[in-house]
C-alpha positions in Angstrom: -15.5 9.6 11.0 -16.6 5.9 11.7 -14.5 2.6 11.9 -17.1 1.0 9.3 -17.0 3.9 6.6 -12.8 3.8 6.9 -12.9 0.0 6.0 -15.6 0.3 3.1 -13.4 2.8 1.8 -10.1 1.1 1.9 -12.3 -1.8 0.1 -13.2 0.5 -2.5 -9.4 2.0 -3.0 -7.9 -1.4 -3.0 -10.7 -2.8 -5.8 -10.1 0.3 -7.9 -6.0 -0.2 -7.6 -6.0 -4.4 -9.0 -9.2 -3.7 -11.1 -7.7 -0.5 -13.2 -3.8 -1.4 -12.4 -3.2 -4.8 -12.4 -5.9 -4.4 -15.3 -3.9 -2.4 -17.3 -0.7 -4.7 -17.1 -2.9 -7.5 -18.3 -4.6 -5.6 -21.5 -1.8 -4.3 -22.6 0.6 -7.3 -22.3 3.1 -5.4 -19.7 6.5 -7.8 -19.8 8.9 -7.8 -17.3 11.7 -8.3 -19.4 10.6 -5.8 -22.2 10.5 -2.2 -21.5 7.9 -0.4 -24.0 5.1 1.4 -24.2 2.9 -0.9 -22.4 5.6 -1.4 -19.5 5.7 2.6 -18.8 1.4 3.1 -19.5 1.3 0.4 -16.7 3.7 2.4 -13.9 1.8 5.5 -15.0 -1.8 3.6 -14.4 -0.7 2.3 -10.8 0.2 6.3 -10.3 -2.9 7.2 -11.6 -5.1 5.0 -9.4 -3.5 6.1 -6.2 -3.9 9.9 -7.2 -7.2 9.7 -7.7 -8.1 7.4 -4.8 -6.1 9.6 -2.5 -8.2 12.6 -3.8 -11.7 10.8 -3.5 -10.9 8.5 -0.2 -7.7 10.2 1.4 -10.7 12.3 3.5 -12.2 9.1 5.0 -9.4 6.9 5.5 -6.1 7.9 4.8 -6.3 5.7 1.6 -3.7 3.2 2.6 -5.1 1.0 0.2 -1.8 -1.2 1.2 -0.9 -3.5 4.2 2.4 -2.1 4.0 1.3 1.6 4.7 -0.8 0.6 7.5 1.9 -1.0 9.0 4.1 1.9 8.7 1.4 3.8 10.4 0.5 1.4 12.8 4.1 1.4 14.2 3.9 5.1 13.6 1.1 5.4 16.3 -1.1 6.8 13.6 -3.9 4.4 14.0 -5.1 2.0 16.3 -4.7 -1.6 16.5 -8.4 -2.6 15.9 -8.6 -0.2 12.6 -5.0 -1.4 11.2 -7.0 -5.2 11.0 -10.0 -3.7 9.9 -7.8 -1.8 7.5 -5.7 -5.2 6.5 -9.2 -7.1 6.2 -10.7 -4.5 4.1 -7.8 -4.1 1.4 -7.4 -8.0 0.9 -11.2 -8.3 0.2 -10.8 -5.4 -2.1 -8.1 -7.1 -3.7 -9.7 -10.5 -4.2 -13.1 -8.6 -5.6 -10.8 -6.3 -7.7 -9.2 -9.5 -9.5 -12.3 -11.4 -9.5 -14.2 -8.8 -11.5 -10.9 -8.1 -13.4 -11.3 -12.4 -14.5 -15.0 -11.7 -15.1 -14.4 -9.5 -17.6 -10.9 -10.6 -19.5 -10.8 -13.9 -18.3 -7.2 -14.8 -17.0 -5.4 -16.1 -20.2 -3.8 -12.6 -20.3 -2.8 -12.8 -16.6 -4.0 -10.5 -14.0 -0.9 -8.4 -13.4 -0.1 -11.1 -11.0 3.7 -10.7 -9.4 6.5 -13.1 -10.1 10.4 -13.9 -9.0 13.0 -12.5 -10.2 15.0 -15.1 -12.1 13.2 -17.8 -9.9 15.4 -15.8 -6.9 13.7 -15.9 -3.9 16.2 -14.0 -1.6 17.0 -11.1 -4.6 13.4 -10.7 -5.1 12.6 -10.3 -1.0 15.7 -7.6 -1.6 14.1 -5.8 -4.1 10.5 -5.5 -3.2 11.6 -4.8 0.3 14.0 -1.9 -1.1 11.4 -0.6 -3.3 8.5 -0.5 -0.5 10.7 1.6 1.9 11.1 4.2 -0.8 7.5 4.4 -1.5 6.2 4.1 2.4 8.9 6.6 3.6 7.9 9.3 0.7 4.1 8.6 2.1 5.3 9.0 6.0 7.3 12.4 4.8 5.1 13.7 2.7 1.6 13.2 4.6 3.9 14.5 7.9 2.9 18.0 7.6 -0.8 19.1 7.4 0.1 22.1 5.1 1.2 19.3 2.2 -2.5 18.1 2.2 -2.7 19.8 -1.3 0.2 17.8 -2.8 0.2 14.7 -0.9 -1.8 12.6 -3.5 0.4 13.7 -7.0 3.4 13.4 -4.8 2.0 9.6 -3.3 1.1 8.4 -6.8 4.5 9.9 -8.5 6.8 7.9 -6.2 4.8 4.2 -6.9 5.1 5.2 -10.5 8.8 5.7 -9.7 9.3 2.3 -8.2 7.1 0.5 -10.7 9.0 2.3 -13.8 12.6 0.4 -11.9 10.6 -2.7 -10.4 8.6 -3.9 -12.9 12.0 -5.6 -14.9 12.6 -7.5 -11.7 9.1 -8.8 -9.9 6.6 -7.0 -11.5 6.3 -4.7 -8.6 4.2 -5.6 -5.5 5.3 -3.2 -2.9 1.3 -4.4 -1.9 0.6 -7.6 -0.1 -2.9 -7.3 -0.8 -2.7 -6.1 -4.6 -0.4 -9.3 -5.0 -2.6 -11.8 -3.3 -6.1 -10.9 -5.5 -4.6 -11.6 -8.6 -2.3 -14.7 -7.6 -5.6 -16.4 -6.1 -6.9 -16.5 -8.9 -3.9 -17.5 -11.1 -2.5 -20.1 -9.0 0.6 -22.1 -9.9 3.7 -20.3 -9.2 2.2 -17.0 -8.7 0.0 -18.3 -5.7 2.9 -20.6 -4.5 5.3 -17.8 -4.5 2.5 -14.7 -3.0 4.7 -15.3 0.4 7.2 -13.2 -1.3 5.2 -10.6 -2.0 3.2 -10.4 1.3 6.3 -10.5 3.8 8.8 -8.3 1.5 6.4 -5.6 1.3 5.1 -6.1 5.3 9.2 -6.2 6.2 10.0 -2.9 3.8 7.0 -0.9 5.5 8.1 -1.4 9.1 11.9 -0.3 8.2 10.3 2.5 6.8 8.8 3.7 9.7 11.3 2.7 12.0 13.7 4.8 9.9 11.9 7.9 9.4 11.0 7.8 13.1 14.3 8.0 13.7 15.0 10.5 11.4 12.6 12.9 12.1 12.2 12.5 16.0 15.6 15.1 15.9 13.5 17.4 14.1 10.8 18.1 17.0 
């Protein structure tokens, strides 16, 4: 499979994630401080996008559509540095395009599903996002470690993303994905853009920690 096809697949997958999942949060008016139907529907939307994309582009690029996942795969030795760079560029480009398309459809008065700090606390937000991303990525590493899990991997990953959103939306809106956060923040501006570094750094740290921990744990089984 050529690298270009992988990059295009990652662009498409990240575009779909932002347009549909962040779009669901914006259209339904999901608020981080008021768990309701919109809150749960948004969590489910993120999970369903992952399921859909996993079975659409998973056989092409692995369906990372998330720099935190790509970092974990790089550390795990499952991708080259050159492919990693291409994935990151494609994911951010897809997220920006997805946010631009979403804004073109609904404007930005309702927001674009951007993330926000928990109680304006940078440290707490960093810790929350690191934990959420760690759980999400270590689940990905575990379920994709065995070929026989291929048929159910997309469902497991999608459900795990739904889980971390159900818990995390209340605090930060749940990022666990630097590209997903950057796209909407770029167009919303203000605090969303000023604080987006938190939602870039924390998921990358969480993804890297998951890779290191999983590598250590699984090495005993080989």
